C-alpha positions in Angstrom: -10.1 -32.6 -11.6 -7.4 -35.1 -12.1 -6.5 -36.8 -15.5 -5.0 -40.2 -14.9 -2.6 -40.9 -18.0 -2.5 -44.7 -19.3 0.1 -46.3 -21.2 0.5 -49.8 -22.3 1.3 -52.1 -25.0 -1.6 -54.2 -24.7 -5.3 -53.2 -24.8 -6.0 -55.7 -22.1 -4.0 -53.9 -19.4 -5.0 -50.6 -20.5 -8.7 -51.9 -20.2 -8.1 -53.4 -16.9 -6.3 -50.1 -15.4 -9.0 -48.2 -16.8 -11.6 -50.2 -15.1 -9.5 -50.0 -11.8 -9.4 -46.3 -11.9 -13.1 -46.0 -12.6 -13.7 -48.1 -9.2 -11.3 -45.8 -7.4 -13.4 -42.8 -8.5 -11.2 -41.0 -11.2 -13.0 -38.6 -12.9 -11.1 -38.6 -16.2 -8.3 -40.8 -17.7 -6.2 -40.3 -20.5 -5.8 -43.1 -23.0 -2.1 -42.9 -24.7 -3.1 -45.0 -27.7 0.4 -44.4 -29.1 1.8 -47.1 -26.5 -0.3 -49.9 -27.9 2.3 -52.1 -29.7 -0.2 -53.3 -32.4 -2.6 -51.3 -34.1 -4.8 -49.4 -31.4 -8.6 -50.8 -31.6 -10.7 -48.0 -30.4 -13.6 -50.4 -30.6 -12.2 -52.2 -27.7 -11.1 -49.3 -25.7 -14.1 -46.9 -26.0 -17.5 -48.6 -25.6 -18.7 -48.9 -21.9 -15.6 -46.7 -20.8 -15.8 -46.5 -17.1 -14.9 -42.7 -16.9 -14.8 -39.7 -19.3 -11.9 -40.4 -21.7 -9.1 -38.3 -23.5 -7.8 -40.2 -26.5 -4.0 -39.2 -27.2 -1.7 -40.2 -29.7 1.8 -38.7 -29.8 4.8 -39.2 -32.1 8.1 -39.3 -31.4 8.7 -35.5 -31.9 6.5 -35.2 -28.7 8.0 -37.8 -26.8 5.4 -40.2 -27.8 5.7 -44.2 -28.8 3.8 -43.7 -32.3 5.6 -45.8 -35.2 2.8 -45.8 -37.6 2.1 -43.5 -40.6 1.1 -39.8 -39.8 -2.2 -40.6 -42.1 -3.2 -43.6 -39.8 -2.4 -41.6 -36.7 -4.9 -38.8 -37.9 -7.5 -41.4 -38.9 -7.4 -42.6 -35.2 -8.0 -39.5 -33.9 -10.9 -38.7 -36.4 -12.1 -42.1 -35.2 -12.1 -41.4 -31.7 -14.0 -38.1 -32.1 -16.6 -39.9 -34.3 -16.8 -42.3 -31.5 -18.1 -39.6 -29.2 -15.1 -39.8 -26.9 -15.2 -37.0 -24.5 -11.7 -35.1 -25.2 -9.2 -35.4 -27.8 -5.7 -34.4 -27.7 -4.4 -32.4 -30.7 -0.8 -30.9 -30.8 -0.4 -27.6 -32.5 0.5 -28.8 -36.0 -2.0 -31.6 -35.9 -5.1 -29.4 -35.2 -5.5 -27.7 -38.3 -5.9 -31.1 -39.8 -8.7 -32.2 -37.5 -12.1 -30.8 -37.6 -14.7 -30.4 -34.6 -17.2 -33.0 -34.8 -20.2 -34.1 -32.2 -19.7 -33.3 -28.8 -15.9 -34.1 -28.4 -13.9 -31.3 -26.7 -10.6 -30.3 -28.3 -7.6 -30.1 -26.1 -4.9 -28.1 -28.2 -1.4 -28.6 -26.7 1.9 -27.6 -26.7 4.9 -29.7 -24.7 8.3 -28.3 -24.4 10.7 -31.2 -22.7 13.7 -28.9 -22.4 12.7 -25.6 -20.7 10.1 -23.2 -20.2 10.4 -20.6 -22.9 10.1 -16.9 -22.2 7.0 -16.5 -25.0 4.5 -18.7 -23.0 1.9 -15.7 -23.7 2.6 -15.9 -27.4 2.5 -19.8 -27.5 -1.0 -19.4 -25.4 -2.3 -17.0 -28.3 -1.5 -19.4 -31.2 -3.2 -22.3 -29.6 -6.3 -20.2 -28.6 -6.5 -19.5 -32.4 -7.0 -23.3 -33.3 -10.6 -23.8 -31.9 -9.6 -25.3 -28.4 -12.0 -26.1 -25.7 -9.3 -26.6 -23.6 -5.6 -25.2 -24.1 -2.9 -27.2 -22.6 0.8 -25.9 -22.3 3.5 -28.2 -20.7 6.8 -27.1 -20.5 10.2 -28.2 -18.3 11.0 -26.1 -15.2 14.7 -25.5 -15.1 14.4 -23.1 -12.1 11.6 -22.6 -9.4 10.3 -19.4 -10.7 9.3 -21.2 -14.1 6.4 -22.3 -11.9 5.4 -18.5 -11.1 5.3 -17.6 -14.7 3.1 -21.0 -15.8 0.5 -20.3 -13.0 0.4 -16.5 -14.0 -0.7 -17.8 -17.4 -2.9 -20.1 -16.3 -4.6 -17.6 -13.9 -4.9 -14.8 -16.6 -6.1 -17.2 -19.5 -9.5 -16.4 -21.0 -9.9 -20.0 -22.5 -9.7 -22.6 -19.9 -5.9 -23.9 -19.5 -4.1 -26.7 -18.4 -0.5 -25.3 -17.6 2.0 -26.8 -15.5 5.8 -27.7 -15.4 7.5 -30.9 -15.8 10.6 -32.0 -13.7 11.3 -31.9 -9.8 11.2 -28.1 -10.1 7.5 -28.3 -11.4 5.8 -30.2 -8.6 4.2 -27.4 -7.2 2.6 -26.2 -10.6 1.1 -29.7 -11.0 -0.5 -29.6 -7.7 -1.5 -25.6 -7.6 -2.6 -25.5 -11.4 -6.4 -25.9 -10.3 -6.1 -23.3 -7.5 -5.5 -20.8 -10.4 -8.1 -21.8 -12.9 -6.8 -25.1 -14.6 -9.8 -27.3 -15.4 -7.7 -30.2 -14.6 -4.0 -31.6 -13.9 -2.4 -34.8 -14.9 -1.0 -37.6 -12.9 0.4 -41.2 -13.3 -1.4 -44.4 -12.6 1.1 -45.3 -10.0 4.5 -44.2 -8.6 6.5 -46.1 -11.1 4.0 -45.4 -14.2 5.4 -41.9 -14.7 4.6 -40.9 -18.4 6.2 -37.5 -18.0 9.2 -36.3 -16.0 8.0 -35.3 -12.3 4.4 -36.8 -12.7 2.9 -37.7 -9.5 0.8 -40.9 -8.5 -3.0 -40.7 -8.6 -3.2 -41.7 -5.2 -0.8 -39.0 -3.9 -2.5 -36.1 -5.7 -5.9 -37.3 -4.1 -4.6 -38.6 -0.5 -1.6 -36.3 0.2 -2.2 -33.1 -1.6 -5.9 -33.6 -1.6 -6.0 -31.9 -5.2 -9.9 -31.7 -5.9 -10.1 -30.0 -2.4 -8.0 -27.2 -3.4 -9.4 -23.8 -3.7 -8.6 -20.2 -4.1 -9.0 -19.9 -0.4 -6.6 -22.9 0.5 -3.5 -21.6 2.2 0.0 -22.8 1.1 2.8 -24.2 2.9 5.9 -26.1 2.0 9.2 -27.2 2.7 12.5 -25.3 1.0 15.4 -27.3 0.1 17.6 -29.1 -2.5 17.2 -31.8 -3.0 13.6 -32.1 -1.7 11.9 -34.9 -3.7 12.8 -37.5 -0.8 11.2 -35.3 2.0 8.6 -37.0 4.0 7.3 -33.3 5.3 4.3 -33.3 2.7 3.0 -36.4 3.8 3.2 -35.7 7.6 1.7 -32.2 7.2 -0.8 -32.5 4.5 -2.4 -35.7 6.4 -2.5 -33.7 9.7 -4.0 -30.6 7.7 -6.5 -33.5 6.6 -7.3 -34.8 10.0 -8.0 -31.8 11.6 -10.2 -30.6 8.6 -7.9 -27.3 7.8 -8.1 -25.8 4.1 -4.0 -26.0 4.0 -1.9 -27.8 1.3 2.0 -28.5 1.8 4.3 -28.7 -1.0 8.0 -29.6 -1.9 9.7 -26.6 -3.1 13.0 -27.4 -4.6 15.0 -24.3 -4.7 18.8 -24.2 -5.4 21.1 -22.1 -3.0 22.1 -19.6 -5.6 18.7 -18.3 -6.2 17.0 -18.7 -2.6 16.3 -14.9 -1.8 14.9 -14.1 -5.3 12.8 -17.4 -5.4 11.4 -16.4 -2.1 10.6 -13.1 -3.2 8.9 -14.3 -6.5 6.9 -16.8 -4.3 5.4 -14.1 -2.8 2.6 -14.2 -5.7 1.5 -17.8 -4.6 0.9 -16.2 -0.9 2.8 -18.9 1.0 2.2 -18.6 4.6 4.9 -20.5 6.0 7.8 -22.8 5.3 9.9 -25.6 6.6 13.4 -25.0 5.7 16.0 -27.8 5.2 19.5 -28.1 3.6 21.1 -26.0 2.3 19.1 -23.0 3.3 18.8 -22.7 7.0 21.3 -20.1 7.3 19.8 -18.1 4.1 16.4 -18.2 5.7 17.6 -16.4 8.8 19.1 -13.8 6.6 15.8 -13.6 4.9 13.4 -12.9 8.3 12.7 -9.7 9.9 12.0 -11.2 13.1 13.8 -14.5 14.7 13.4 -15.8 18.2 16.3 -15.5 20.4 17.2 -19.3 20.6 17.2 -19.4 16.8 19.3 -16.4 16.5 21.7 -17.6 19.0 22.0 -20.9 17.0 22.6 -19.1 13.8 20.4 -21.6 11.6 16.6 -22.0 11.4 14.1 -24.4 10.0 10.8 -22.4 10.0 9.6 -19.3 8.6 5.9 -18.0 9.2 4.3 -15.2 7.5 3.4 -12.3 10.1 0.4 -9.7 9.5 2.9 -7.4 7.7 3.8 -9.8 5.2 7.3 -10.2 6.6 8.8 -13.4 7.7 9.4 -14.8 11.5 12.0 -17.3 11.9 12.6 -19.8 14.4 14.3 -23.4 15.1 12.0 -26.3 15.9 14.9 -28.8 16.0 16.3 -27.4 19.0 13.1 -28.2 21.2 12.4 -31.4 19.2 15.9 -32.9 19.9 15.7 -32.0 23.8 12.1 -33.6 23.8 13.3 -36.6 21.9 16.2 -37.1 24.1 14.5 -36.5 27.3 11.9 -39.2 26.2 14.5 -41.5 25.7 16.2 -41.2 29.0 12.8 -41.8 30.8 12.4 -44.8 29.2 15.8 -46.1 29.8 15.4 -48.2 33.1 16.7 -46.5 36.1 17.7 -43.3 34.1 16.3 -39.9 34.8 15.3 -37.4 32.1 18.0 -34.9 33.2 20.8 -34.2 30.5 22.9 -32.5 33.1 26.5 -33.7 33.6 25.9 -36.4 30.9 29.0 -36.8 28.7 27.7 -36.4 24.9 29.6 -37.0 21.8 27.9 -35.1 18.9 28.7 -36.5 15.3 28.4 -33.7 12.6 28.4 -29.8 12.5 26.1 -29.2 10.2 22.4 -27.5 10.6 21.0 -30.4 12.7 24.2 -30.6 14.8 24.1 -26.8 15.5 20.5 -27.1 17.1 21.2 -30.0 18.8 24.4 -29.1 20.2 23.1 -25.7 21.3 20.1 -27.8 23.0 22.4 -30.2 25.1 24.8 -27.6 26.1 21.9 -25.5 27.4 20.7 -28.5 29.3 23.9 -28.8 31.0 25.7 -31.8 29.3 29.5 -32.0 28.9 29.8 -32.1 25.0 32.4 -33.2 22.5 31.9 -32.6 18.8 33.7 -34.6 16.0 33.1 -34.0 12.4 34.5 -35.0 8.8 35.4 -31.3 8.5 37.4 -30.6 11.3 37.3 -26.9 11.1 33.5 -26.6 11.2 33.7 -28.9 14.3 36.1 -26.4 16.0 34.1 -23.6 15.0 31.0 -24.8 16.3 32.7 -26.1 19.7 34.3 -22.7 20.1 31.1 -20.9 19.7 29.5 -23.2 22.6 32.5 -23.4 24.7 32.7 -27.3 24.6 35.3 -29.7 23.3 36.1 -31.2 19.7 38.1 -33.7 18.5 39.2 -35.2 15.2 36.8 -37.5 13.2 39.3 -40.5 13.6 39.6 -39.7 17.4 35.8 -40.1 17.9 36.1 -43.5 19.2 38.4 -42.5 22.1 36.1 -40.2 23.8 34.3 -41.5 27.0 30.6 -41.0 26.4 27.4 -42.0 27.7 25.0 -40.4 25.0 26.1 -40.6 21.2 24.0 -38.4 18.9 24.4 -38.7 15.2 23.6 -35.5 13.2 25.5 -36.8 10.0 23.9 -38.2 7.1 25.8 -41.7 7.4 23.4 -44.5 7.1 20.3 -42.5 5.5 18.8 -44.0 2.3 20.3 -45.2 -0.2 23.5 -45.8 1.9 21.7 -47.9 4.7 24.9 -50.1 5.1 26.9 -47.1 6.5 27.4 -46.1 10.2 28.9 -43.3 11.9 30.1 -45.3 14.7 32.4 -48.6 14.7 29.9 -51.1 16.4 32.5 -52.0 19.0 32.5 -48.3 20.4 28.6 -48.7 21.4 28.5 -49.7 25.0 26.0 -51.6 27.0 23.6 -49.0 28.7 24.8 -45.8 26.7 22.1 -43.8 24.9 22.2 -43.5 21.2 20.2 -41.1 19.3 20.5 -41.2 15.4 18.7 -38.0 14.0 18.5 -39.8 10.5 15.0 -41.3 10.1 15.0 -42.8 6.6 15.1 -45.7 7.6 14.0 -45.2 11.1 16.3 -48.4 12.1 19.5 -47.1 10.7 22.5 -49.6 11.0 23.4 -47.4 14.0 20.4 -47.9 15.8 20.2 -51.7 15.1 23.9 -52.2 16.1 23.0 -50.1 19.4 20.3 -52.2 20.1 22.1 -55.5 19.8 24.7 -54.2 22.2 22.5 -53.0 24.8 22.1 -49.6 24.3 18.9 -47.4 24.8 18.0 -45.7 21.5 16.2 -42.7 20.3 15.4 -42.9 16.3 15.3 -40.0 14.1 11.5 -40.3 13.6 11.1 -38.9 17.1 12.8 -35.6 16.5 11.6 -35.3 12.9 7.8 -35.8 14.3 8.3 -33.6 17.2 9.7 -30.7 14.9 7.2 -31.2 12.5 4.5 -31.1 15.2 5.8 -27.8 16.6 5.9 -26.1 13.1 2.1 -27.6 12.7 1.2 -25.6 15.7 2.8 -22.4 14.3 1.3 -22.9 10.9 -2.3 -23.5 12.2 -2.3 -22.0 15.8 -3.9 -25.6 16.9 -2.6 -28.4 19.0 -0.8 -31.1 16.6 -2.0 -34.4 16.4 1.5 -35.9 17.6 0.5 -39.6 17.9 -1.3 -39.4 14.5 1.9 -37.8 12.9 4.3 -40.3 14.3 2.2 -43.2 13.0 1.7 -41.5 9.4 5.7 -41.2 9.2 6.2 -44.9 10.4 3.7 -45.7 7.7 5.5 -43.6 5.2 9.0 -44.9 5.8 7.6 -48.5 5.9 8.6 -48.7 9.4 4.9 -49.4 11.2 4.9 -52.6 13.0 
């Protein structure tokens, strides 16, 4: 079950949004009456309420908005109980001052907006002594493994316990707490209406993560990266899982580079079955795998980890095949041009993980490759490995090419006014492939089209590599067209 938090300065708006949530099928709504500018009127908010309701009134000490007296705050909480509200949220210090009455259930809560303390079990034990129906512990995650300690607490609790972590590190516990026994999680009314750091929108929890369908048997997958909050991988994989009727969920795992190996070990408690791997972990993931397919090993970076029957990790790189497929599709669509890369003069911009995969692919396909990177040493190292050419970044416009591939982040949101190549260097008839997919129409792609170039967008590579991962995760064919349309809607590029 999802509890949607509402906080408004006006009764009218809170009532209107509560009604909307009822129409959308919400099962529980929290009314943060501390947000109401004037004296909260429970006689307006509670009668005829469209859903079961939690009444909460937080002070500044608990990051709330209450500016009245403590006596009046306690009076409002008691009035909510007398009025028969389904739940009332009481902080640890407040709970002894409010007696149980009627059928109202007591949520006894503890919040820590700075960290996830080491003594979670001790805090939980204190709250359990305050006559709770539900214990709620919410802390700030300062590392990815804080989620594990929190979910282990939820899983072992004798009293029903809502426990999850805040912040970007904490997203996974917000989505998975129900799987481990939490009676509900919390969400925001909308993406721009967060009541706490890292809170997810109600529609996302319902439509992307399918929170209420997650059970003990749900298989867990996700993307490892830092940063990872911008990733559209959860959207494309979760919607594909839903379309195919699969009991799987895909999550964003933010993991800093310096704790990658340790986090991967501690996440074994979650039973994760597969990972997509993005910056900065593509080399570390290779080192963590017991098995690796020959091409990925040759490339030296991987973007996929799959759990084997013996619980070891098998690594591969789906960027390689995806880039090749995307390029060949672009060549087939170009009027009068075949799909062979053999003999084509290709300039690759960048020397990171994506460039490694793409460069290996086009060299293997017989292209004549030149690499340019803002870090010349990285370009030289990659070029030496592949036996191809490299040039200084400021010399990239002097290279005679018929295919340009951007593997840098130039042009990616929010820096959409950047391009890795001057417009005047884009010649009519050349093929331009930009691996950036947010936005789909980067400045490079836009200018290339205006100058009569054939283009391949990053969406094609992203969707194709995700489809290959989907097939590894599921042993089933990927719904490629559906995934492509999903990602275009997700980035606002659907026509």
